[in-house]
C-alpha positions in Angstrom: 90.9 8.8 -12.3 90.4 9.5 -16.0 90.2 6.1 -17.8 90.1 4.1 -14.6 87.6 1.2 -14.6 85.2 1.0 -11.8 83.2 -2.0 -10.5 80.5 -2.1 -7.8 79.2 -5.2 -6.0 75.9 -4.9 -4.1 75.5 -7.5 -1.4 73.0 -8.2 1.3 75.2 -9.0 4.3 78.8 -8.8 5.5 80.6 -12.0 4.3 78.6 -12.1 1.0 81.3 -10.1 -0.7 83.8 -12.8 0.3 81.7 -15.9 -0.5 80.4 -14.6 -3.9 82.8 -13.4 -6.6 85.7 -12.6 -4.3 88.4 -14.1 -6.4 87.4 -12.2 -9.5 87.2 -9.1 -7.3 90.8 -9.5 -6.3 91.8 -10.2 -9.9 90.3 -6.8 -10.9 91.8 -5.0 -8.0 95.2 -6.3 -9.0 94.6 -5.1 -12.5 94.0 -1.6 -11.2 90.2 -1.6 -11.2 88.6 0.5 -8.5 86.1 -1.9 -6.7 83.4 -0.7 -4.4 81.4 -3.1 -2.2 78.0 -2.0 -1.0 76.6 -3.9 2.0 72.8 -3.5 2.5 72.5 -4.7 6.1 74.8 -5.2 9.1 74.0 -8.9 9.5 72.6 -8.3 12.9 70.3 -11.3 12.9 72.8 -13.7 11.3 73.4 -16.9 13.1 76.9 -17.8 14.5 78.0 -20.5 12.1 81.5 -21.1 13.4 81.3 -23.3 16.5 84.5 -21.8 17.8 82.8 -18.4 17.9 79.5 -19.5 19.3 79.9 -17.9 22.7 77.5 -15.6 24.7 79.8 -12.6 24.6 80.1 -12.9 20.8 76.3 -13.1 20.4 75.9 -10.1 22.7 78.2 -8.0 20.5 77.4 -9.5 17.1 76.7 -6.2 15.3 80.1 -4.7 16.2 81.9 -7.9 15.6 80.5 -8.3 12.2 81.6 -4.7 11.3 85.1 -5.6 12.5 85.0 -8.7 10.3 84.0 -6.7 7.4 86.8 -4.2 8.0 89.3 -7.1 7.9 87.8 -8.7 4.8 87.8 -5.3 3.0 91.5 -4.9 3.7 92.3 -8.4 2.4 90.3 -7.9 -0.8 91.6 -4.4 -1.4 88.2 -2.8 -2.0 86.4 0.3 -0.6 83.1 -0.5 1.1 80.0 1.3 2.3 77.0 0.3 4.4 73.4 1.1 3.3 72.3 1.0 6.9 69.4 -1.4 6.7 68.6 -4.0 9.4 69.1 -7.7 8.8 65.8 -9.6 8.4 67.1 -12.9 9.7 66.3 -16.3 8.2 62.6 -17.1 9.0 62.2 -20.7 10.1 59.0 -22.8 10.5 56.0 -24.0 8.5 54.4 -21.7 8.0 57.3 -19.2 8.2 56.8 -16.4 10.8 56.4 -12.8 9.6 59.5 -10.8 9.2 60.5 -8.5 12.1 59.2 -5.0 11.9 61.6 -2.5 10.4 63.9 -5.1 8.7 65.4 -4.8 5.2 63.1 -7.5 3.8 60.0 -5.2 4.4 61.3 -2.0 2.9 59.7 -0.3 -0.1 62.4 -0.6 -2.8 61.3 2.6 -4.4 62.2 4.5 -1.3 65.1 2.3 -0.1 66.9 2.7 -3.4 67.9 6.3 -2.6 71.1 5.6 -0.6 72.2 3.2 -3.3 71.5 5.8 -6.0 73.7 8.2 -4.1 76.5 5.7 -4.0 76.1 4.8 -7.7 76.1 8.5 -8.7 79.2 9.3 -6.5 81.3 6.3 -7.4 80.0 6.1 -11.0 80.7 2.4 -11.7 81.0 1.1 -15.2 79.9 -2.4 -14.1 77.6 -3.4 -11.3 76.8 -6.9 -9.9 74.0 -8.0 -7.7 71.7 -11.0 -7.2 69.1 -12.5 -9.5 65.4 -12.2 -8.8 65.5 -15.2 -6.5 68.4 -13.6 -4.5 70.7 -16.4 -5.4 68.9 -18.3 -2.7 65.6 -17.2 -1.2 66.8 -15.2 1.9 64.5 -12.2 2.2 67.5 -9.8 2.3 69.0 -11.3 -0.8 65.7 -10.9 -2.7 65.3 -7.3 -1.4 69.0 -6.6 -2.4 68.0 -7.6 -6.0 64.8 -5.4 -5.9 66.6 -2.4 -4.5 69.5 -2.7 -6.9 67.2 -2.9 -9.9 65.3 0.2 -8.8 68.5 2.1 -8.0 70.1 1.3 -11.4 67.2 2.7 -13.3 66.8 5.7 -11.0 70.6 6.6 -10.9 70.5 7.3 -14.7 67.3 9.4 -14.5 67.7 13.1 -13.6 64.1 13.2 -12.5 64.6 10.6 -9.8 66.2 11.6 -6.5 67.5 15.0 -7.8 69.3 15.7 -4.6 71.3 12.4 -4.8 73.9 13.7 -7.2 74.4 13.9 -11.0 72.8 11.1 -13.0 75.0 8.1 -13.9 74.4 5.3 -16.4 76.0 2.0 -15.5 77.2 0.3 -18.7 76.9 -3.4 -17.7 74.8 -5.2 -15.1 75.4 -8.7 -13.9 73.9 -11.2 -11.6 76.2 -13.3 -9.4 76.1 -17.1 -10.2 78.8 -18.3 -7.9 76.9 -21.2 -6.4 75.9 -23.1 -9.5 75.2 -26.8 -9.7 77.6 -27.6 -12.6 80.5 -26.2 -10.5 79.6 -28.2 -7.5 79.1 -31.4 -9.6 82.5 -30.9 -11.2 84.3 -30.6 -7.9 82.3 -33.4 -6.4 83.1 -35.8 -9.2 86.8 -34.8 -9.3 87.2 -35.4 -5.5 85.6 -38.9 -5.8 87.8 -39.7 -8.8 90.8 -38.9 -6.7 89.6 -41.1 -3.8 88.6 -38.3 -1.6 85.4 -37.9 0.4 83.2 -35.2 -1.2 81.7 -32.5 1.1 79.1 -31.9 -1.6 77.3 -35.2 -1.4 74.4 -34.1 0.7 74.0 -30.8 -1.0 73.7 -32.2 -4.5 71.4 -35.0 -3.5 68.4 -32.7 -3.4 69.6 -30.2 -5.9 67.7 -31.1 -9.0 69.3 -30.2 -12.4 68.0 -27.0 -13.9 69.5 -26.6 -17.4 67.5 -23.4 -18.1 69.0 -21.8 -15.1 72.5 -23.0 -15.8 72.2 -21.6 -19.3 71.8 -18.1 -17.9 75.5 -18.0 -17.2 77.1 -15.8 -19.8 80.4 -14.8 -18.3 83.2 -17.0 -16.7 86.0 -14.9 -15.2 89.3 -16.8 -14.8 90.5 -16.1 -11.3 92.0 -19.3 -9.8 95.2 -17.5 -9.0 93.2 -15.6 -6.4 91.4 -18.4 -4.6 93.8 -18.2 -1.6 93.0 -14.5 -1.1 89.3 -15.3 -1.4 89.7 -17.9 1.3 91.5 -15.4 3.6 88.7 -12.9 3.2 86.2 -15.6 4.0 88.0 -16.7 7.1 88.1 -13.0 8.3 84.3 -13.4 8.8 85.0 -15.6 11.8 81.4 -15.7 13.1 80.1 -16.9 9.8 82.8 -19.2 8.4 84.3 -22.3 10.1 87.9 -22.7 8.8 87.4 -26.4 9.1 84.0 -26.3 7.4 82.4 -26.9 4.0 84.0 -24.0 2.1 87.5 -25.4 2.5 87.1 -29.1 2.0 88.0 -29.2 -1.7 91.8 -28.7 -2.1 92.8 -25.4 -3.7 94.9 -27.1 -6.3 91.9 -29.3 -7.4 89.7 -26.2 -7.5 92.1 -24.3 -9.7 92.4 -27.3 -12.1 88.8 -28.3 -12.2 86.9 -25.0 -12.0 89.2 -21.9 -12.0 86.5 -19.4 -12.8 83.6 -17.4 -11.2 80.3 -17.1 -13.0 78.0 -14.2 -13.8 74.9 -13.5 -15.9 74.9 -10.4 -18.1 71.5 -8.9 -17.8 71.9 -5.5 -19.3 74.6 -3.9 -21.5 74.9 -0.5 -23.0 78.0 -1.5 -24.9 78.6 -4.1 -27.6 79.9 -7.4 -26.4 80.0 -11.0 -27.6 78.7 -13.9 -25.5 80.1 -15.9 -23.9 82.5 -13.6 -22.1 85.5 -14.0 -19.8 85.6 -10.4 -18.6 83.0 -8.2 -16.8 84.6 -5.3 -18.7 84.3 -6.8 -22.2 83.2 -4.0 -24.6 84.3 -1.4 -22.1 88.1 -1.8 -22.0 90.2 0.3 -24.3 87.8 3.3 -24.4 90.0 6.4 -23.9 87.0 8.5 -23.2 85.9 6.7 -20.0 84.6 9.4 -17.7 86.4 10.0 -14.4 
């Protein structure tokens, strides 16, 4: 593995790896990059979002079914994958929102919960790691905790004094936040569909999504990956309890997506190598180094 590039994605639930950055994942796999997906929870409290799967026997076996879905998506994407083993917090509903269930991921102490991720970072030794921003991408408690645990683990993995039994220290060279669901992308697809006389599935979503130029400006890196949108969609559909093949994700024609917005977006938040912004490659500044450690 000397010289082989390695990329780690840290996600909250099974299906997040397919709905966020999956096309760029496939692009890198096809280029020979070793990609490792880390899934923090089992998605045990996730709702069944595909009406065709909303059956009592599915709900009764949701944990095992979601693992099987993750197995299928992993094979489609061509990645390796590990579970951190935490329990899904669910999506709290109500006003005020109820307390999170005891023992769930959203209530862990990040300083303690980081250890299994530190072990994976030190064993896989990624050059690049992606996770969510401080708001979780959206404010699900598991997504926010995924960010918190990732940030602690990144620092601890490089520190020989932290978790000394978790393997030899490893310094990740570049860290990114996922920005797959951004308003400019949705607006571009929405306007393109209307211009071609189609009904836009984004109308309701953008109605209450106020422009936030400061947040949009955080995007530093746009990875061209339109050629892999079909594979992304197959991985999504593998998560049959979560993804309706006739639903929102698939309403914009693939050819239109490839033409209007053929990239996936990321925010570079830490780099130990020199790079020039904006980027079109998560490995900018890393590629070409003959001395990459195995």
